[in-house]
N, CA, C and O of each residue as an XYZ file, in Angstrom:
876
protein
N      22.159    -39.285    -43.756
C      22.240    -37.778    -43.263
C      21.187    -37.485    -42.611
O      21.352    -36.759    -41.631
N      19.979    -37.882    -42.893
C      18.632    -37.614    -42.298
C      18.692    -38.311    -40.788
O      18.157    -37.774    -39.819
N      19.383    -39.526    -40.711
C      19.322    -40.284    -39.466
C      20.272    -39.367    -38.445
O      19.933    -39.063    -37.301
N      21.541    -38.983    -39.087
C      22.405    -38.053    -38.242
C      21.684    -36.900    -37.786
O      21.575    -36.695    -36.577
N      21.200    -36.157    -38.604
C      20.324    -34.812    -38.083
C      19.258    -35.406    -36.960
O      19.263    -34.805    -35.886
N      18.584    -36.231    -37.060
C      17.417    -36.572    -36.103
C      18.198    -37.048    -34.812
O      17.673    -36.771    -33.733
N      19.335    -37.699    -34.810
C      20.259    -37.841    -33.536
C      20.664    -36.765    -32.873
O      20.611    -36.639    -31.649
N      21.195    -35.736    -33.870
C      21.558    -34.644    -33.190
C      20.330    -33.675    -32.587
O      20.396    -33.053    -31.527
N      19.384    -33.691    -33.358
C      17.990    -32.928    -32.805
C      17.514    -33.603    -31.444
O      17.028    -32.887    -30.569
N      17.624    -34.722    -31.294
C      17.097    -35.593    -30.106
C      18.210    -35.206    -28.903
O      17.854    -34.916    -27.761
N      19.382    -35.240    -29.268
C      20.462    -34.881    -28.223
C      20.262    -33.356    -27.651
O      20.257    -33.032    -26.463
N      20.099    -32.508    -28.783
C      19.710    -31.126    -28.203
C      18.433    -31.068    -27.338
O      18.434    -30.415    -26.294
N      17.528    -31.629    -27.688
C      16.228    -31.748    -27.131
C      16.566    -32.252    -25.695
O      16.089    -31.623    -24.750
N      17.317    -33.290    -25.471
C      17.533    -33.814    -24.321
C      18.255    -32.720    -23.359
O      17.908    -32.493    -22.200
N      19.265    -32.118    -24.014
C      19.977    -31.142    -23.176
C      19.102    -30.054    -22.619
O      19.197    -29.600    -21.478
N      18.233    -29.678    -23.542
C      17.350    -28.434    -23.268
C      16.389    -28.870    -22.009
O      16.155    -28.122    -21.060
N      15.926    -30.058    -22.138
C      15.082    -30.553    -21.282
C      15.854    -30.829    -19.795
O      15.190    -30.701    -18.767
N      17.155    -31.180    -19.732
C      17.867    -31.223    -18.764
C      18.019    -29.943    -17.937
O      17.814    -29.810    -16.730
N      18.518    -28.802    -19.051
C      18.524    -27.600    -18.286
C      17.298    -26.978    -17.614
O      17.265    -26.375    -16.541
N      16.280    -27.249    -18.474
C      15.174    -26.551    -18.008
C      14.541    -27.336    -16.647
O      13.762    -26.722    -15.918
N      14.874    -28.542    -16.394
C      14.206    -29.316    -15.271
C      15.105    -29.065    -14.138
O      14.904    -29.701    -13.104
N      16.348    -27.978    -14.213
C      17.061    -27.630    -13.122
C      16.244    -26.571    -12.444
O      16.414    -26.396    -11.238
N      15.434    -25.898    -13.057
C      14.780    -24.657    -12.547
C      13.711    -25.082    -11.495
O      12.886    -25.959    -11.754
N      13.749    -24.504    -10.434
C      12.851    -25.005     -9.403
C      11.138    -24.570     -9.808
O      10.877    -23.735    -10.674
N      10.371    -25.104     -9.226
C       8.954    -25.048     -9.816
C       8.779    -23.570     -9.375
O       8.466    -22.760    -10.248
N       8.948    -23.159     -8.136
C       8.560    -21.656     -7.631
C       9.281    -20.584     -8.699
O       8.636    -19.593     -9.042
N      10.688    -20.816     -9.236
C      11.142    -20.042    -10.125
C      10.405    -20.020    -11.362
O      10.405    -18.933    -11.940
N       9.858    -20.847    -11.832
C       9.038    -20.722    -13.191
C       7.624    -20.023    -12.702
O       7.054    -19.233    -13.455
N       7.161    -20.305    -11.587
C       6.013    -19.385    -11.386
C       6.079    -17.937    -11.100
O       5.234    -17.059    -11.277
N       7.604    -17.875    -10.485
C       7.905    -16.258    -10.130
C       7.867    -15.509    -11.391
O       7.139    -14.551    -11.651
N       8.751    -16.072    -12.149
C       9.108    -15.519    -13.644
C       7.762    -15.157    -14.334
O       7.570    -14.032    -14.797
N       6.876    -16.113    -14.382
C       5.582    -16.022    -15.206
C       4.919    -14.893    -14.364
O       4.560    -13.963    -15.087
N       4.649    -14.706    -13.026
C       4.212    -13.680    -12.395
C       4.700    -12.405    -12.735
O       3.983    -11.432    -12.970
N       6.122    -12.425    -12.763
C       6.660    -11.031    -13.106
C       6.294    -10.542    -14.322
O       6.015     -9.367    -14.559
N       6.295    -11.591    -15.213
C       6.075    -11.100    -16.778
C       4.700    -10.481    -16.860
O       4.512     -9.371    -17.358
N       3.753    -11.232    -16.358
C       2.239    -10.802    -16.222
C       2.036     -9.425    -15.581
O       1.316     -8.540    -16.044
N       2.735     -9.356    -14.497
C       2.689     -8.033    -13.638
C       3.408     -6.812    -14.366
O       2.996     -5.663    -14.207
N       4.302     -7.058    -15.024
C       4.941     -6.003    -15.845
C       4.034     -5.467    -17.167
O       4.014     -4.347    -17.676
N       3.360     -6.579    -17.497
C       2.284     -6.162    -18.645
C       1.024     -5.836    -18.230
O       0.096     -5.602    -19.004
N       0.943     -5.809    -16.836
C      -0.445     -5.087    -16.415
C      -1.617     -6.344    -16.158
O      -2.748     -5.973    -15.843
N      -1.392     -7.573    -16.270
C      -2.321     -8.769    -16.099
C      -2.501     -8.972    -14.796
O      -2.320    -10.128    -14.415
N      -2.855     -8.048    -13.880
C      -2.763     -8.241    -12.399
C      -3.554     -9.246    -11.919
O      -3.075    -10.029    -11.098
N      -4.805     -9.370    -12.332
C      -5.685    -10.351    -11.804
C      -5.077    -11.759    -12.236
O      -5.333    -12.686    -11.467
N      -4.303    -12.049    -13.363
C      -4.049    -13.278    -13.781
C      -2.573    -13.598    -12.890
O      -2.163    -14.753    -12.780
N      -1.873    -12.471    -12.302
C      -0.630    -12.924    -11.671
C      -0.803    -13.545    -10.181
O       0.126    -14.025     -9.531
N      -2.127    -13.455     -9.761
C      -2.233    -13.955     -8.510
C      -1.885    -15.471     -8.188
O      -1.129    -15.859     -7.298
N      -2.555    -16.207     -9.047
C      -2.214    -17.748     -9.103
C      -0.896    -17.950     -9.268
O      -0.483    -18.961     -8.701
N       0.035    -17.212     -9.958
C       1.230    -17.437    -10.076
C       2.157    -17.073     -8.712
O       3.063    -17.765     -8.250
N       1.715    -15.926     -8.265
C       2.379    -15.545     -7.108
C       2.147    -16.539     -6.030
O       3.070    -16.796     -5.257
N       0.763    -17.233     -5.891
C       0.447    -18.266     -4.937
C       1.296    -19.488     -5.216
O       1.624    -20.214     -4.278
N       1.708    -19.781     -6.591
C       2.412    -20.839     -6.844
C       3.885    -20.941     -6.303
O       4.502    -21.943     -5.940
N       4.268    -19.651     -6.348
C       5.799    -19.159     -6.018
C       5.903    -19.443     -4.530
O       6.995    -19.484     -3.964
N       4.910    -19.611     -3.992
C       5.041    -19.763     -2.436
C       5.373    -21.165     -1.906
O       5.690    -21.346     -0.730
N       5.298    -22.062     -2.731
C       5.377    -23.537     -2.626
C       6.851    -23.915     -2.724
O       7.434    -23.806     -3.802
N       7.481    -24.366     -1.609
C       8.863    -24.764     -1.564
C       9.894    -23.630     -1.727
O      11.099    -23.882     -1.706
N       9.481    -22.545     -1.866
C      10.421    -21.359     -2.174
C      11.382    -20.638     -0.590
O      10.807    -20.752      0.492
N      12.448    -20.117     -0.622
C      13.040    -19.759      0.394
C      12.136    -18.612      1.123
O      11.263    -18.010      0.497
N      12.418    -18.359      2.499
C      11.533    -17.496      3.286
C      11.310    -15.999      2.649
O      10.266    -15.350      2.713
N      12.476    -15.623      2.049
C      12.334    -14.144      1.496
C      11.386    -14.231      0.300
O      10.553    -13.342      0.122
N      11.472    -15.113     -0.394
C      10.531    -15.245     -1.610
C       9.018    -15.272     -1.183
O       8.191    -14.459     -1.596
N       8.749    -16.290     -0.317
C       7.522    -16.505      0.171
C       6.915    -15.081      1.083
O       5.697    -14.929      1.178
N       7.716    -14.252      1.618
C       7.300    -13.194      2.210
C       7.098    -12.130      1.151
O       6.177    -11.326      1.293
N       7.760    -12.082      0.280
C       7.688    -11.022     -0.795
C       6.721    -11.255     -1.818
O       6.142    -10.327     -2.384
N       6.476    -12.753     -2.139
C       5.144    -12.957     -2.902
C       4.027    -12.800     -2.130
O       3.016    -12.419     -2.719
N       3.962    -13.009     -0.904
C       2.740    -12.744     -0.215
C       2.556    -11.348     -0.305
O       1.431    -10.974     -0.637
N       3.448    -10.472     -0.074
C       3.339     -8.875     -0.204
C       2.905     -8.546     -1.650
O       2.087     -7.652     -1.864
N       3.433     -9.240     -2.590
C       2.988     -8.795     -4.117
C       1.470     -9.330     -4.129
O       0.745     -8.622     -4.828
N       0.830    -10.410     -3.521
C      -0.292    -10.800     -3.578
C      -1.133     -9.694     -3.107
O      -1.935     -9.202     -3.901
N      -1.031     -9.170     -1.713
C      -1.610     -8.110     -0.885
C      -1.651     -6.797     -1.765
O      -2.665     -6.101     -1.804
N      -0.462     -6.479     -2.495
C      -0.422     -5.364     -3.086
C      -1.194     -5.488     -4.608
O      -1.598     -4.440     -5.112
N      -1.349     -6.486     -5.169
C      -2.115     -6.913     -6.275
C      -3.621     -6.684     -6.111
O      -4.343     -6.246     -7.007
N      -4.048     -7.041     -4.804
C      -5.329     -7.279     -4.365
C      -5.707     -5.566     -4.192
O      -6.808     -5.153     -4.558
N      -4.771     -4.731     -3.654
C      -5.016     -3.589     -3.540
C      -5.126     -2.455     -4.949
O      -5.763     -1.416     -5.121
N      -4.272     -3.156     -5.717
C      -4.357     -2.582     -7.196
C      -5.565     -2.852     -7.892
O      -6.045     -2.076     -8.718
N      -6.197     -4.236     -7.483
C      -7.434     -4.295     -8.157
C      -8.777     -4.021     -7.495
O      -9.847     -4.505     -7.867
N      -8.579     -3.093     -6.352
C      -9.708     -2.554     -5.588
C     -10.262     -3.455     -4.446
O     -11.216     -3.126     -3.742
N      -9.563     -4.645     -4.326
C     -10.034     -5.702     -3.189
C      -9.070     -5.201     -1.959
O      -7.994     -5.718     -1.660
N      -9.635     -4.182     -1.369
C      -8.877     -3.689     -0.055
C      -9.007     -4.513      1.169
O      -8.150     -4.526      2.052
N     -10.019     -5.146      1.194
C     -10.452     -5.938      2.291
C      -9.486     -7.401      2.260
O      -8.980     -7.879      3.275
N      -9.392     -7.819      1.276
C      -8.645     -9.048      0.926
C      -7.017     -8.695      1.115
O      -6.210     -9.403      1.717
N      -6.795     -7.676      0.582
C      -5.193     -7.063      0.687
C      -5.129     -6.950      2.267
O      -4.301     -7.696      2.789
N      -5.871     -6.135      3.120
C      -5.746     -6.101      4.307
C      -5.536     -7.584      5.264
O      -4.663     -7.791      6.106
N      -6.558     -8.438      4.854
C      -6.381     -9.723      5.558
C      -4.860    -10.403      5.341
O      -4.229    -10.930      6.258
N      -4.479    -10.313      4.212
C      -3.261    -10.715      3.826
C      -2.040    -10.122      4.785
O      -1.257    -10.697      5.541
N      -2.185     -8.952      4.486
C      -1.097     -7.972      5.159
C      -1.023     -8.150      6.515
O       0.068     -8.302      7.065
N      -2.192     -8.148      7.195
C      -2.406     -8.498      8.648
C      -1.921     -9.771      8.995
O      -1.298     -9.864     10.052
N      -2.098    -10.798      8.278
C      -1.782    -12.239      8.637
C      -0.044    -12.202      8.487
O       0.671    -12.955      9.147
N       0.450    -11.272      7.582
C       2.077    -11.304      7.429
C       2.446    -10.767      8.681
O       3.372    -11.367      9.226
N       1.916     -9.677      9.360
C       2.593     -9.199     10.471
C       2.388    -10.322     11.807
O       2.965    -10.179     12.884
N       1.679    -11.172     11.565
C       1.492    -12.119     12.477
C       2.543    -13.128     12.330
O       3.176    -13.535     13.303
N       2.774    -13.607     10.943
C       3.777    -14.601     10.663
C       5.178    -13.936     10.687
O       6.103    -14.644     11.085
N       5.428    -12.750     10.337
C       6.596    -12.222     10.263
C       6.631    -11.095     11.038
O       6.767    -10.039     10.420
N       6.516    -11.027     12.597
C       6.363     -9.947     13.282
C       7.605     -8.955     13.344
O       7.475     -7.755     13.585
N       8.784     -9.563     13.108
C      10.011     -8.693     13.279
C      10.437     -8.133     11.820
O      11.530     -7.608     11.610
N       9.601     -8.283     11.006
C      10.100     -7.870      9.529
C       9.393     -6.393      9.239
O       8.181     -6.197      9.328
N      10.247     -5.529      8.925
C       9.904     -4.271      8.533
C       8.874     -4.222      7.396
O       7.891     -3.483      7.457
N       9.131     -5.042      6.342
C       8.506     -4.990      5.263
C       6.844     -5.414      5.651
O       5.938     -4.705      5.214
N       6.627     -6.291      6.269
C       5.343     -6.809      6.647
C       4.540     -5.746      7.296
O       3.449     -5.391      6.850
N       5.064     -5.267      8.304
C       4.496     -3.821      8.894
C       4.133     -2.808      8.027
O       3.069     -2.193      7.950
N       5.235     -2.705      7.329
C       4.946     -1.084      6.089
C       3.754     -1.549      5.493
O       2.717     -0.899      5.634
N       3.782     -2.695      4.784
C       2.600     -3.018      3.863
C       1.250     -2.951      4.544
O       0.277     -2.438      3.990
N       1.209     -3.502      5.810
C       0.090     -3.549      6.600
C      -0.266     -2.131      6.864
O      -1.436     -1.748      6.859
N       0.719     -1.378      7.088
C       0.346      0.019      7.395
C      -0.185      0.839      6.163
O      -1.095      1.653      6.319
N       0.374      0.622      4.976
C      -0.142      1.436      3.727
C      -1.581      0.826      3.505
O      -2.559      1.561      3.375
N      -1.664     -0.512      3.467
C      -2.923     -0.994      3.429
C      -4.075     -0.467      4.230
O      -5.173     -0.238      3.722
N      -3.786     -0.275      5.538
C      -4.622      0.307      6.387
C      -4.978      1.687      6.017
O      -6.117      2.121      6.188
N      -3.925      2.451      5.461
C      -4.124      3.801      5.057
C      -5.008      3.762      3.782
O      -5.755      4.730      3.637
N      -5.038      2.785      2.832
C      -5.656      2.817      1.659
C      -7.209      2.730      1.993
O      -8.072      3.262      1.294
N      -7.463      1.983      3.165
C      -8.773      1.769      3.777
C      -9.151      2.861      4.671
O     -10.200      2.769      5.310
N      -8.375      3.919      4.780
C      -8.864      5.095      5.668
C      -8.748      4.723      7.189
O      -9.138      5.506      8.055
N      -8.236      3.585      7.465
C      -8.178      3.251      8.808
C      -6.651      4.160      9.361
O      -5.550      3.620      9.470
N      -6.861      5.215      9.572
C      -5.404      6.036      9.746
C      -4.820      5.729     10.948
O      -3.590      5.771     10.972
N      -5.576      5.340     12.250
C      -4.906      5.148     13.492
C      -4.428      3.778     13.559
O      -3.633      3.414     14.425
N      -4.821      3.136     12.806
C      -4.094      1.630     12.575
C      -2.999      1.667     11.632
O      -2.062      0.878     11.757
N      -3.038      2.464     10.758
C      -1.934      2.794      9.908
C      -0.755      3.450     10.602
O       0.428      3.314     10.290
N      -1.270      4.203     11.619
C      -0.228      5.093     12.365
C       0.734      3.972     13.238
O       1.963      3.993     13.306
N      -0.237      2.944     13.912
C       0.390      2.095     14.966
C       1.542      1.130     14.111
O       2.610      0.846     14.652
N       1.185      0.627     12.625
C       1.626     -0.273     11.816
C       3.042      0.601     11.381
O       4.138      0.050     11.488
N       2.945      1.749     10.973
C       4.083      2.517     10.547
C       5.152      2.704     11.764
O       6.369      2.576     11.628
N       4.535      3.002     12.878
C       5.478      3.063     14.025
C       6.076      1.826     14.218
O       7.246      1.874     14.599
N       5.628      0.834     14.070
C       6.260     -0.566     14.275
C       7.113     -0.732     13.195
O       8.123     -1.364     13.504
N       7.059     -0.387     12.038
C       8.068     -0.598     10.845
C       9.293      0.447     11.162
O      10.415      0.243     10.699
N       9.013      1.511     11.935
C      10.272      2.365     12.109
C      10.861      1.945     13.318
O      12.064      2.186     13.415
N      10.158      1.215     14.532
C      11.223      0.860     15.230
C      11.998     -0.366     14.897
O      12.831     -0.737     15.724
N      11.833     -1.075     13.753
C      12.457     -2.206     13.141
C      13.603     -1.611     12.593
O      14.726     -2.017     12.894
N      13.378     -0.490     11.650
C      14.342      0.074     10.769
C      14.231      1.420     10.967
O      13.618      2.018     10.083
N      14.737      2.196     12.061
C      14.622      3.595     12.535
C      15.260      4.574     11.365
O      14.940      5.760     11.281
N      15.991      4.081     10.671
C      16.832      5.062      9.589
C      16.326      4.899      8.290
O      17.103      5.265      7.409
N      15.051      4.374      7.855
C      14.313      4.396      6.755
C      13.339      5.257      6.712
O      12.294      5.130      7.350
N      13.594      6.148      5.997
C      12.983      7.718      5.929
C      11.606      7.374      5.274
O      10.674      8.141      5.518
N      11.388      6.295      4.465
C       9.970      6.181      3.901
C       9.015      5.727      4.901
O       7.835      6.051      4.765
N       9.359      5.061      5.825
C       8.501      4.797      7.014
C       7.991      6.074      7.825
O       6.887      6.070      8.371
N       8.811      7.109      7.870
C       8.193      8.316      8.548
C       7.635      8.859      7.545
O       6.642      9.495      7.899
N       7.853      8.899      6.294
C       6.880      9.595      5.234
C       5.516      8.954      5.159
O       4.519      9.653      4.977
N       5.441      7.633      5.295
C       4.046      6.954      5.408
C       3.429      7.500      6.688
O       2.341      8.076      6.674
N       4.116      7.316      7.752
C       3.523      7.919      9.218
C       3.000      9.252      8.972
O       1.844      9.505      9.311
N       3.748     10.150      8.405
C       3.356     11.454      8.193
C       1.973     11.643      7.601
O       1.058     12.291      8.110
N       1.953     10.921      6.345
C       0.664     10.974      5.778
C      -0.521     10.319      6.432
O      -1.656     10.766      6.269
N      -0.272      9.286      7.155
C      -1.203      8.634      8.103
C      -1.819      9.626      9.294
O      -2.988      9.680      9.676
N      -0.757     10.338      9.728
C      -1.020     11.459     10.748
C      -1.810     12.520     10.198
O      -2.562     13.174     10.920
N      -1.676     12.769      8.791
C      -2.392     13.808      8.378
C      -3.862     13.384      8.070
O      -4.791     14.160      8.291
N      -4.094     11.870      7.446
C      -5.264     11.380      7.314
C      -5.985     11.393      8.852
O      -7.215     11.405      8.917
N      -5.297     11.390      9.881
C      -6.143     11.405     11.247
C      -6.264     12.729     11.548
O      -6.567     12.924     12.725
N      -6.131     13.682     10.892
C      -6.354     15.043     11.173
C      -5.458     15.622     12.260
O      -5.850     16.426     13.105
N      -4.061     15.078     12.150
C      -2.932     15.738     13.172
C      -2.234     16.325     12.118
O      -1.477     15.521     11.574
N      -2.222     17.611     11.569
C      -1.283     17.879     10.593
C      -0.058     18.291     11.369
O       1.031     18.162     10.809
N      -0.113     18.778     12.606
C       1.208     19.171     13.301
C       2.404     17.948     13.391
O       3.614     17.991     13.165
N       1.527     16.870     13.817
C       2.188     15.590     13.947
C       2.813     15.228     12.549
O       4.014     14.979     12.447
N       1.977     15.208     11.506
C       2.430     15.111     10.214
C       3.835     15.858      9.966
O       4.862     15.255      9.654
N       3.760     17.012     10.114
C       4.832     18.032      9.756
C       6.258     17.500     10.556
O       7.402     17.530     10.102
N       5.832     17.035     11.814
C       6.933     16.777     12.582
C       7.730     15.536     11.879
O       8.958     15.446     11.842
N       6.810     14.597     11.329
C       7.336     13.423     10.907
C       8.116     13.776      9.687
O       9.234     13.275      9.566
N       7.675     14.556      8.799
C       7.999     14.886      7.454
C       9.440     15.724      7.668
O      10.264     15.721      6.753
N       9.683     16.388      8.827
C      10.862     16.950      9.298
C      11.951     15.861      9.501
O      13.029     15.836      8.908
N      11.520     14.974     10.412
C      12.287     13.792     10.676
C      12.874     13.021      9.541
O      14.035     12.624      9.434
N      11.760     12.860      8.615
C      12.172     12.108      7.380
C      13.200     12.879      6.647
O      14.200     12.252      6.296
N      13.119     14.123      6.362
C      14.037     15.017      5.685
C      15.325     14.916      6.327
O      16.299     15.101      5.596
N      15.523     14.668      7.513
C      16.845     14.718      8.172
C      17.471     13.479      7.726
O      18.659     13.508      7.405
N      16.787     12.365      7.670
C      17.319     11.085      7.101
C      17.647     11.048      5.534
O      18.582     10.408      5.052
N      16.846     11.737      4.895
C      17.027     11.828      3.273
C      18.150     12.604      3.057
O      18.941     12.250      2.183
N      18.387     13.768      3.812
C      19.518     14.676      3.605
C      20.642     13.869      3.844
O      21.464     13.777      2.932
N      20.873     13.154      5.091
C      21.950     12.313      5.358
C      22.295     11.280      4.348
O      23.485     11.180      4.048
N      21.503     10.564      3.828
C      21.525      9.711      2.572
C      21.728     10.405      1.128
O      21.987      9.770      0.106
N      21.586     11.663      1.191
C      21.626     12.433     -0.119
C      20.405     11.888     -1.168
O      20.522     11.807     -2.391
N      19.292     11.560     -0.429
C      18.278     11.272     -1.307
C      17.408     12.946     -1.681
O      16.470     13.423     -1.042
N      17.931     13.400     -2.604
C      17.350     14.857     -2.687
C      16.003     14.720     -3.382
O      15.211     15.617     -3.092
N      15.648     13.971     -4.075
C      14.249     13.626     -4.588
C      13.147     13.701     -3.487
O      12.298     14.592     -3.512
N      13.185     12.665     -2.445
C      12.260     12.570     -1.317
C      12.473     13.808     -0.337
O      11.486     14.291      0.219
N      13.915     14.398     -0.089
C      13.876     15.638      0.686
C      13.028     16.694      0.219
O      12.235     17.286      0.951
N      13.190     16.922     -0.959
C      12.217     17.975     -1.779
C      10.861     17.739     -1.706
O      10.012     18.612     -1.527
N      10.623     16.361     -1.868
C       9.040     16.034     -1.699
C       8.456     16.255     -0.230
O       7.321     16.700     -0.054
N       9.332     15.905      0.827
C       8.783     16.302      2.147
C       8.681     17.747      2.275
O       7.652     18.222      2.754
N       9.628     18.491      1.903
C       9.540     19.812      2.025
C       8.178     20.359      1.313
O       7.406     21.137      1.875
N       8.010     19.899      0.137
C       6.767     20.335     -0.570
C       5.509     19.883      0.228
O       4.705     20.770      0.514
N       5.233     18.561      0.635
C       4.463     18.033      1.415
C       4.065     18.951      2.688
O       2.888     19.070      3.028
N       5.126     19.591      3.366
C       4.943     20.425      4.469
C       4.221     21.700      4.208
O       3.292     22.075      4.924
N       4.696     22.427      3.080
C       3.902     23.603      2.447
C       2.450     23.217      2.052
O       1.535     24.031      2.172
N       2.272     22.059      1.617
C       0.927     21.911      1.033
C       0.126     21.580      2.271
O      -1.003     22.068      2.277
N       0.412     20.973      3.149
C      -0.319     20.723      4.494
C      -0.573     22.255      5.050
O      -1.695     22.580      5.438
N       0.330     23.008      5.062
C       0.055     24.379      5.730
C      -0.897     24.934      4.781
O      -1.769     25.630      5.300
N      -0.944     24.800      3.540
C      -1.818     25.391      2.586
C      -3.125     25.110      2.831
O      -4.045     25.922      2.731
N      -3.244     23.649      3.243
C      -4.616     22.922      3.211
C      -5.240     23.639      4.484
O      -6.467     23.618      4.582
N      -4.587     24.190      5.339
C      -5.180     24.381      6.802
C      -6.580     25.181      6.775
O      -7.503     24.930      7.550
N      -6.616     26.180      5.778
C      -7.841     26.984      5.768
C      -9.090     26.347      4.755
O     -10.111     26.934      4.398
N      -8.667     24.991      4.428
C      -9.908     24.362      3.822
C     -10.464     23.173      4.870
O      -9.780     22.769      5.811
N     -11.850     22.662      4.552
C     -12.106     21.528      5.365
C     -11.260     20.372      5.291
O     -10.645     20.164      4.245
N     -11.139     19.504      6.381
C     -10.272     18.404      6.329
C     -10.325     17.676      5.295
O      -9.249     17.362      4.787
N     -11.598     17.191      4.675
C     -11.636     16.299      3.533
C     -11.116     16.798      2.145
O     -11.061     16.046      1.172
N     -10.743     18.089      2.111
C     -10.440     18.867      0.978
C      -9.281     18.067      0.302
O      -9.339     17.876     -0.913
N      -8.282     17.613      0.998
C      -6.991     17.063      0.649
C      -7.242     15.364      0.487
O      -6.224     14.675      0.418
N      -8.227     14.863      0.441
C      -8.597     13.368      0.288
C      -7.856     12.804     -0.855
O      -7.309     11.701     -0.846
N      -7.870     13.490     -1.669
C      -7.586     12.823     -3.291
C      -5.958     13.086     -3.057
O      -5.221     12.128     -3.288
N      -5.431     14.186     -2.663
C      -3.865     14.450     -2.565
C      -3.416     13.259     -1.565
O      -2.370     12.632     -1.733
N      -4.193     13.052     -0.655
C      -3.517     11.747      0.414
C      -3.623     10.616      0.047
O      -2.743      9.807      0.343
N      -4.820     10.213     -0.762
C      -4.829      8.866     -1.342
C      -3.554      8.857     -2.531
O      -2.883      7.833     -2.660
N      -3.308      9.956     -3.297
C      -2.310      9.670     -4.301
C      -0.965      9.337     -3.597
O      -0.277      8.341     -3.818
N      -0.731     10.235     -2.801
C       0.487      9.996     -1.769
C       0.785      8.895     -1.210
O       1.950      8.499     -1.175
N      -0.181      8.254     -0.705
C      -0.120      6.914      0.104
C       0.268      5.863     -0.907
O       1.109      4.983     -0.721
N      -0.502      6.076     -2.086
C      -0.192      5.100     -3.198
C       1.362      5.108     -3.675
O       2.067      4.106     -3.798
N       1.753      6.494     -3.926
C       3.100      6.516     -4.260
C       4.338      6.123     -3.070
O       5.480      5.763     -3.355
N       3.876      6.266     -1.916
C       4.838      5.609     -0.780
C       4.591      3.979     -0.940
O       5.558      3.298     -0.598
N       3.600      3.370     -1.344
C       3.566      1.879     -1.428
C       4.476      1.538     -2.649
O       5.308      0.632     -2.630
N       4.193      2.490     -3.887
C       4.706      2.041     -5.261
C       6.143      2.083     -4.916
O       6.795      1.087     -5.229
N       6.826      3.172     -4.260
C       8.112      3.230     -4.020
C       8.636      2.000     -3.176
O       9.676      1.405     -3.458
N       7.822      1.679     -2.122
C       8.204      0.604     -1.349
C       8.377     -0.704     -2.217
O       9.419     -1.356     -2.151
N       7.478     -1.014     -2.913
C       7.569     -2.231     -3.848
C       8.792     -2.143     -4.952
O       9.442     -3.156     -5.213
N       9.037     -1.034     -5.508
C       9.957     -1.067     -6.389
C      11.362     -0.911     -5.876
O      12.258     -1.076     -6.703
N      11.657     -0.648     -4.764
C      12.689     -0.799     -4.098
C      12.830     -1.977     -3.279
O      13.934     -2.521     -3.283
N      11.942     -2.446     -2.604
C      12.054     -3.846     -1.708
C      11.630     -5.118     -2.458
O      12.278     -6.142     -2.243
N      10.765     -5.141     -3.181
C      10.424     -6.403     -3.848
C      10.948     -6.388     -5.312
O      10.221     -6.411     -6.306
N      12.422     -6.343     -5.314
C      13.049     -6.555     -6.469
C      13.413     -7.907     -6.750
O      14.515     -8.414     -6.537
N      12.268     -8.527     -7.311
C      12.576    -10.107     -7.490
C      13.532    -10.503     -8.528
O      14.107    -11.591     -8.557
N      13.682     -9.449     -9.472
C      14.767    -10.071    -10.653
C      16.250     -9.914     -9.963
O      17.098    -10.691    -10.402
N      16.657     -9.013     -8.949
C      17.730     -9.150     -8.433
C      17.888    -10.299     -7.469
O      19.017    -10.725     -7.227
N      16.944    -10.760     -6.973
C      17.005    -12.026     -6.010
C      17.102    -13.285     -6.901
O      17.628    -14.278     -6.397
N      16.647    -13.348     -8.182
C      16.902    -14.424     -9.012
C      18.085    -14.426     -9.392
O      18.757    -15.447     -9.245
N      18.609    -13.304     -9.961
C      20.083    -13.116    -10.463
C      20.997    -13.582     -9.534
O      22.014    -14.146     -9.938
N      20.732    -13.391     -8.009
C      21.759    -13.571     -7.110
C      21.896    -15.039     -6.682
O      22.769    -15.476     -5.933
N      20.859    -15.776     -7.295
C      21.030    -17.269     -6.944
C      21.799    -18.133     -7.461
O      21.796    -19.291     -7.043
């Protein structure tokens, strides 16, 4: 009886090992990175995101690199985040995602003219993506060009209205009213407001574009 049970256990263990060995190494690293990221262990995720770059498809390599950049931003290492995001625009010059991330990283560093150029590039690649116009609007505001900011918000509103994205449509209208209200205050008065909104733009981008769980499910 004991011998029989040992044989059954050995067979089950062999099957389990065979099943697990089918997983690609980058899959294992990616799942671990996602788990740590979800639980707020951001510093620990970086090595796993880096591991997921090895032997993975193009979209995984791009998105994992974007997550590395975003994680450095979250940890306050904006210089490193900018270096990575800039490198991605050079290795993926025709990708909306690389330019959008570079734009937002530039905005976090208050390099608003740089952010403006990068957001414009992302809009050239996907003109009907309203979030790019929202980011550009905030960058214009940071560059002390409120009239241009309002014009971009209005352009974004038209896109969001056509797509029935009521939440962002209303937020753009609110942002326009807030910018008009800031007019009587010194330019730096709205710094915290701008910082929070650029972060929200980046968070929205990451949550909607960098959907690794759907990518893994589709495999």
